[in-house]
C-alpha positions as CSV (number, residue, x, y, z in Angstrom):
1,M,-236.5,84.7,-125.0
2,E,-234.9,85.9,-122.2
3,L,-231.8,88.3,-123.0
4,N,-229.2,88.4,-120.3
5,S,-226.9,91.7,-119.1
6,I,-224.2,93.2,-122.0
7,H,-220.8,92.0,-120.7
8,L,-217.5,93.5,-121.6
9,H,-214.7,91.0,-121.9
10,S,-211.5,91.4,-121.3
11,Q,-208.1,89.7,-120.1
12,S,-207.2,92.2,-117.5
13,T,-207.9,95.6,-118.5
14,S,-210.5,98.1,-117.2
15,F,-211.0,101.8,-118.4
16,Y,-213.8,104.6,-117.9
17,G,-214.7,102.9,-114.7
18,C,-215.6,99.9,-115.9
19,H,-213.9,96.4,-115.3
20,L,-213.5,94.1,-117.7
21,V,-213.6,90.0,-117.1
22,L,-212.8,87.4,-119.1
23,A,-215.9,85.1,-119.3
24,A,-215.8,81.3,-120.4
25,L,-218.8,80.4,-122.7
26,S,-219.7,77.5,-120.6
27,E,-220.3,80.3,-118.1
28,V,-222.5,82.6,-120.2
29,G,-225.7,81.6,-121.9
30,K,-226.5,79.3,-125.0
31,C,-225.9,82.1,-127.7
32,F,-223.1,84.4,-127.5
33,F,-222.4,87.0,-129.7
34,K,-219.3,89.2,-129.2
35,V,-217.9,92.3,-130.9
36,W,-214.2,92.0,-131.8
37,G,-214.1,94.9,-134.2
38,C,-216.7,97.4,-135.1
39,R,-215.2,100.6,-137.0
40,G,-216.3,102.1,-140.3
41,S,-214.1,102.0,-143.6
42,I,-210.5,102.3,-142.2
43,P,-208.9,101.7,-138.4
44,A,-209.0,103.8,-135.8
45,P,-206.1,104.1,-133.4
46,A,-206.3,106.0,-130.5
47,T,-203.8,108.8,-130.0
48,L,-203.1,111.3,-127.2
49,D,-205.7,113.8,-128.7
50,F,-208.2,111.5,-130.4
51,D,-209.2,108.3,-128.0
52,T,-210.8,105.6,-129.5
53,R,-210.2,103.4,-127.0
54,R,-213.8,103.1,-125.2
55,Y,-215.7,102.4,-128.6
56,G,-212.8,100.6,-130.5
57,G,-210.9,101.3,-133.8
58,Q,-210.7,97.5,-135.3
59,T,-212.9,97.3,-138.3
60,T,-215.7,95.0,-138.1
61,C,-215.1,91.2,-137.0
62,F,-218.1,89.8,-135.0
63,E,-218.5,86.6,-133.3
64,I,-221.5,84.2,-132.8
65,R,-221.8,80.9,-131.1
66,T,-224.7,78.8,-131.2
67,R,-225.6,75.4,-129.7
68,C,-227.8,72.7,-130.2
69,Q,-228.0,69.0,-128.8
70,G,-224.5,69.2,-127.5
71,V,-222.7,70.9,-130.4
72,E,-221.6,74.2,-130.4
73,K,-220.3,76.2,-133.5
74,L,-218.3,79.1,-134.2
75,S,-219.7,81.4,-136.5
76,I,-217.4,85.0,-138.0
77,I,-218.8,88.1,-139.6
78,D,-216.3,89.8,-141.4
79,M,-212.5,89.8,-141.5
80,G,-211.7,93.0,-140.5
81,T,-208.6,94.2,-138.9
82,A,-210.4,92.8,-135.8
83,I,-209.7,89.4,-136.9
84,K,-206.3,89.6,-136.0
85,A,-207.1,89.5,-132.5
86,L,-210.3,86.6,-132.3
87,G,-207.3,84.5,-134.5
88,D,-204.9,85.1,-131.7
89,H,-207.9,84.0,-129.4
90,L,-208.4,80.9,-130.9
91,I,-205.1,79.8,-131.3
92,G,-204.7,80.7,-127.1
93,Q,-207.8,78.0,-126.9
94,L,-205.8,75.5,-129.0
95,K,-202.7,75.4,-127.0
96,R,-204.9,75.4,-123.6
97,G,-206.4,72.5,-124.7
98,E,-209.7,74.3,-124.3
99,I,-210.7,73.2,-128.0
100,N,-209.0,70.3,-130.1
101,R,-209.6,72.2,-133.3
102,I,-210.7,75.5,-135.0
103,N,-213.7,74.9,-137.4
104,A,-215.5,78.0,-138.3
105,R,-218.2,79.6,-140.8
106,A,-217.5,83.0,-141.9
107,F,-219.7,85.1,-143.4
108,I,-218.5,88.0,-145.2
109,T,-221.2,90.7,-145.8
110,H,-219.4,92.2,-149.0
111,I,-215.9,92.7,-150.8
112,H,-215.1,96.0,-149.3
113,L,-211.9,96.5,-148.3
114,E,-212.2,97.5,-144.5
115,H,-214.6,94.1,-144.0
116,N,-211.6,91.2,-145.7
117,F,-207.9,93.3,-145.2
118,G,-207.5,91.6,-141.8
119,M,-207.7,88.1,-143.3
120,G,-204.1,87.8,-144.1
121,F,-203.5,88.0,-139.9
122,S,-205.6,85.5,-138.9
123,S,-203.5,83.0,-137.6
124,P,-205.4,80.1,-137.9
125,L,-205.2,80.2,-141.5
126,F,-201.7,79.1,-141.4
127,I,-202.1,76.3,-139.2
128,T,-202.5,72.9,-140.9
129,G,-205.6,70.9,-139.3
130,Q,-207.6,73.8,-139.0
131,M,-211.1,74.7,-141.3
132,I,-212.7,77.6,-142.1
133,E,-215.2,77.8,-144.3
134,F,-216.3,81.1,-146.1
135,F,-219.7,82.1,-147.4
136,A,-220.1,85.2,-149.3
137,L,-222.1,86.9,-151.6
138,E,-222.5,85.8,-155.6
139,M,-221.2,88.4,-157.5
140,P,-221.5,89.5,-161.3
141,A,-219.5,88.4,-163.7
142,A,-217.8,92.4,-163.9
143,I,-217.0,92.5,-160.1
144,R,-216.1,88.5,-160.1
145,D,-216.6,86.0,-157.2
146,F,-215.3,85.9,-153.7
147,N,-212.7,83.2,-154.4
148,N,-211.4,85.6,-156.6
149,Q,-211.3,88.6,-154.9
150,L,-209.9,86.8,-152.2
151,A,-207.2,85.8,-154.7
152,S,-206.9,89.4,-155.1
153,L,-206.3,90.6,-151.9
154,I,-204.1,87.5,-150.7
155,D,-202.2,86.8,-154.0
156,G,-198.9,86.1,-153.1
157,I,-197.7,89.6,-154.4
158,R,-199.0,92.3,-152.4
159,F,-199.7,89.7,-149.9
160,P,-196.5,87.3,-149.2
161,R,-199.1,84.4,-149.6
162,H,-201.7,83.2,-151.9
163,P,-205.2,81.4,-150.7
164,D,-204.0,77.9,-152.0
165,Q,-201.2,78.1,-149.5
166,L,-203.5,79.0,-146.7
167,P,-204.0,75.3,-145.2
168,S,-207.1,75.9,-143.1
169,I,-209.2,77.1,-146.6
170,A,-206.9,74.4,-148.7
171,S,-207.3,72.1,-146.3
172,N,-208.6,69.8,-148.9
173,N,-206.3,70.8,-151.7
174,E,-210.1,72.2,-153.1
175,N,-210.1,76.2,-152.2
176,G,-213.6,75.6,-153.6
177,K,-214.9,73.5,-150.9
178,T,-214.4,75.7,-148.3
179,I,-215.5,79.3,-150.2
180,H,-219.0,79.3,-150.7
181,D,-221.1,81.3,-153.2
182,V,-224.6,82.7,-152.0
183,K,-228.0,84.6,-153.2
184,F,-229.8,87.1,-152.0
185,W,-232.8,84.9,-149.6
186,E,-231.3,82.1,-149.1
187,I,-231.8,80.0,-146.3
188,L,-228.7,77.8,-144.7
189,D,-229.7,75.0,-142.5
190,F,-226.5,74.0,-140.2
191,E,-226.3,72.2,-136.7
192,T,-227.1,75.0,-134.5
193,V,-228.2,77.3,-136.4
194,R,-230.4,78.4,-139.5
195,V,-228.9,81.5,-141.6
196,K,-230.9,83.8,-144.0
197,V,-229.3,86.2,-146.2
198,F,-231.1,89.6,-147.1
199,E,-230.3,92.5,-149.7
200,L,-229.2,95.6,-148.1
201,N,-229.0,99.1,-149.6
202,H,-225.0,99.6,-150.4
203,P,-222.7,99.8,-153.4
204,S,-221.7,96.9,-155.5
205,G,-224.1,95.1,-153.0
206,C,-224.0,93.9,-149.1
207,A,-225.5,90.8,-147.4
208,G,-227.7,91.2,-143.8
209,W,-227.0,87.9,-142.0
210,H,-230.0,86.5,-140.0
211,F,-229.1,83.6,-137.6
212,R,-231.7,81.7,-135.8
213,E,-230.6,79.3,-133.2
214,R,-231.8,75.9,-133.7
215,A,-233.5,74.6,-130.3
216,P,-233.1,71.5,-128.2
217,D,-235.9,69.6,-130.3
218,G,-234.2,70.2,-133.6
219,T,-236.4,73.1,-134.6
220,Y,-235.1,76.6,-135.7
221,T,-237.1,78.3,-133.0
222,G,-234.8,79.8,-131.1
223,P,-233.0,83.4,-130.6
224,V,-232.3,85.7,-133.6
225,I,-229.2,88.1,-134.6
226,G,-229.5,90.0,-137.2
227,I,-226.6,92.1,-138.5
228,G,-226.6,94.9,-141.4
229,T,-223.2,96.6,-141.1
230,N,-223.7,98.2,-144.5
231,T,-226.9,99.9,-145.3
232,E,-228.3,103.1,-146.6
233,H,-231.9,104.1,-145.3
234,F,-234.7,105.2,-147.7
235,S,-237.2,107.7,-146.8
236,I,-239.6,105.1,-146.4
237,T,-239.0,101.7,-144.3
238,N,-236.9,99.6,-146.1
239,P,-238.7,95.7,-146.6
240,N,-235.4,94.4,-146.6
241,V,-234.2,95.5,-143.0
242,Q,-237.9,95.1,-142.1
243,N,-237.5,91.3,-143.1
244,L,-233.7,91.3,-141.5
245,S,-234.8,92.7,-138.2
246,R,-238.2,90.9,-137.8
247,D,-238.3,89.2,-134.4
248,A,-234.7,89.4,-133.7
249,D,-233.4,89.3,-130.3
250,F,-230.4,91.2,-131.5
251,L,-230.5,93.3,-134.3
252,I,-227.0,95.1,-135.3
253,L,-227.3,98.0,-138.1
254,D,-225.1,100.9,-139.5
255,G,-225.4,103.8,-138.0
256,M,-222.3,105.7,-139.4
257,Y,-223.0,109.4,-139.8
258,E,-224.4,112.3,-137.9
259,E,-227.7,113.9,-138.9
260,N,-225.7,117.1,-141.0
261,Q,-222.6,114.4,-141.8
262,Y,-225.2,112.4,-144.5
263,Y,-227.2,115.3,-145.7
264,G,-224.7,117.7,-146.2
265,T,-224.3,121.4,-144.6
266,T,-223.6,123.2,-147.8
267,P,-226.4,124.9,-149.7
268,D,-225.8,122.4,-152.6
269,R,-225.3,119.8,-150.5
270,T,-222.1,118.6,-152.4
271,N,-220.2,117.2,-148.7
272,S,-223.7,115.4,-148.2
273,K,-223.0,111.3,-147.9
274,I,-226.3,110.2,-149.6
275,G,-225.6,107.4,-151.8
276,W,-222.6,106.3,-150.1
277,G,-224.1,103.3,-148.5
278,H,-224.6,104.5,-144.9
279,S,-226.7,105.3,-142.3
280,T,-227.5,107.4,-139.4
281,P,-228.3,106.1,-136.3
282,R,-231.9,108.1,-135.8
283,A,-232.9,106.4,-139.0
284,S,-231.6,102.8,-138.2
285,V,-233.8,103.4,-135.0
286,R,-236.8,104.5,-136.8
287,E,-236.3,101.1,-138.6
288,V,-236.6,98.7,-135.7
289,S,-239.2,100.7,-134.0
290,E,-241.6,99.5,-137.0
291,C,-240.4,95.9,-137.1
292,G,-240.2,94.7,-133.2
293,A,-236.7,93.7,-132.6
294,K,-236.0,93.7,-128.5
295,R,-232.5,95.4,-129.2
296,L,-230.8,97.2,-131.5
297,G,-227.1,98.0,-131.5
298,I,-225.6,100.8,-133.9
299,T,-222.1,99.7,-136.1
300,H,-219.6,101.0,-138.7
301,H,-218.3,103.6,-136.2
302,D,-216.8,106.6,-138.5
303,P,-212.8,106.9,-138.4
304,D,-213.0,110.8,-137.9
305,H,-215.2,110.2,-134.6
306,D,-213.8,109.8,-131.5
307,D,-215.1,108.3,-128.1
308,R,-216.6,112.1,-126.9
309,Q,-218.5,112.6,-130.5
310,L,-219.7,109.0,-130.3
311,S,-221.1,109.0,-126.9
312,K,-222.9,112.1,-127.4
313,M,-224.1,110.6,-130.7
314,E,-225.1,107.6,-128.8
315,A,-227.0,109.7,-125.9
316,R,-229.1,111.8,-128.5
317,V,-230.2,108.8,-130.0
318,R,-231.3,107.0,-126.9
319,R,-233.3,110.2,-126.2
320,Y,-234.9,110.2,-130.1
321,N,-236.1,106.7,-129.4
322,R,-237.6,107.5,-125.9
323,R,-239.6,109.9,-128.1
324,L,-241.4,107.9,-131.1
325,K,-244.5,106.3,-130.5
326,K,-242.7,102.8,-130.6
327,P,-239.3,103.4,-129.1
328,V,-236.8,100.5,-129.2
329,P,-236.6,98.4,-125.6
330,E,-232.8,99.2,-126.1
331,V,-230.7,100.9,-127.7
332,F,-226.6,101.3,-127.8
333,F,-223.6,101.4,-129.6
334,L,-221.8,98.7,-130.4
335,R,-217.9,99.3,-128.7
336,E,-214.8,96.4,-129.1
337,G,-215.0,93.8,-126.0
338,M,-219.1,94.1,-125.7
339,S,-220.5,90.6,-125.5
340,I,-223.9,89.2,-125.3
341,D,-225.5,86.3,-124.5
342,M,-228.8,85.3,-125.1
C-alpha cells in the first residue's frame, strides 16, 4: 500500500518555517487521517515561556475518513478538547454547502476525562438533523457504561445540558440507539470500514481501535490504521498491541513519558510512573519493530513537555529506532493539524 506524504493542514498559518495549507478531501488520497489534538492528561496552552504551538496543546481527537463505492464516512476518535475545532470545521462545511448533513461515528477509547471533556463544546451535537453515533467499551456495573458516564459528565448540573437534550444524540428520541457498548475483540463492519476492538493495558480499561478500509470490490482489504492512545508496555511485547499493530499502514501509540520519568529518578522509585498506564517512545518503537507496521506516530504528549522537549524526545527515539535490528520505516511525534493520506 502506497503512503502519500504527511501534510500539515490549517486555514492560513505558518510556523517553524512550514507553511500550512488547507487541502480539500477531494484533493487527497482515499483514506484520510487528521490530528486535531494529541496532548495527554490535560490541555497545555502555549505561553511566553512554554511554547506548545508546534505539537499542540489540545487533548485527544482524531479524524478518519474512509471511502468505498462512492460512499464516504467520518469516524471520530475521542472527544478531548480538540473536538471543538473539529466540530467548528464540520459546521463550516455545513454552512458552505459542502455537506448536507453531519453524520459521524465517534469511537471512544476510554472514559478518562481528557478523552471526553470537550464533548459539550462540539457544536454538531446541538444542531437538530445531525447524527453522531457513539461506540465505547462495555464497562463493569461498578464503573457504569458509557451512556451513564456521559450522563454524569453532561448532566444538566455540572454542564447546562443533558445528553437527552443534545439533538444529534437524541435525534431518535431514544438515546440508547445512538450509544453502543462494545466488547473487547468485537468486529464491527460498516459501509466503508471494518473496526476491531483490542484490549490495552490502562487503568479502568482502554480500547485499541483497528480500522481497515473497505476496498472497491467490497472486501475489507484496504489501508489499516491502528490507534492505541493509552497503553503501558510490558517487559516483553504485548500480544494485544501486536494484534492492533499487525499489517498497519499507520499506527498510533502512547509515548507519554521520558525513560527517567517512567522508571523514576529516586533510589526507591517513588516518583516513577510505573502502573499509570502510559508508555515511552522507546517502548512503543520496540513493540512496532516486532509487528511490521509501516509508520508509527507517537501520541499523548505529557502536558509538562513543551515543544523544545518534545522535539528532543522525537530526535532521540528516531536515533534509537535506527539502531534496532528491524527499525520501523518511519517514526515521528504527532502534531496538531498533521494529516496523512493513504
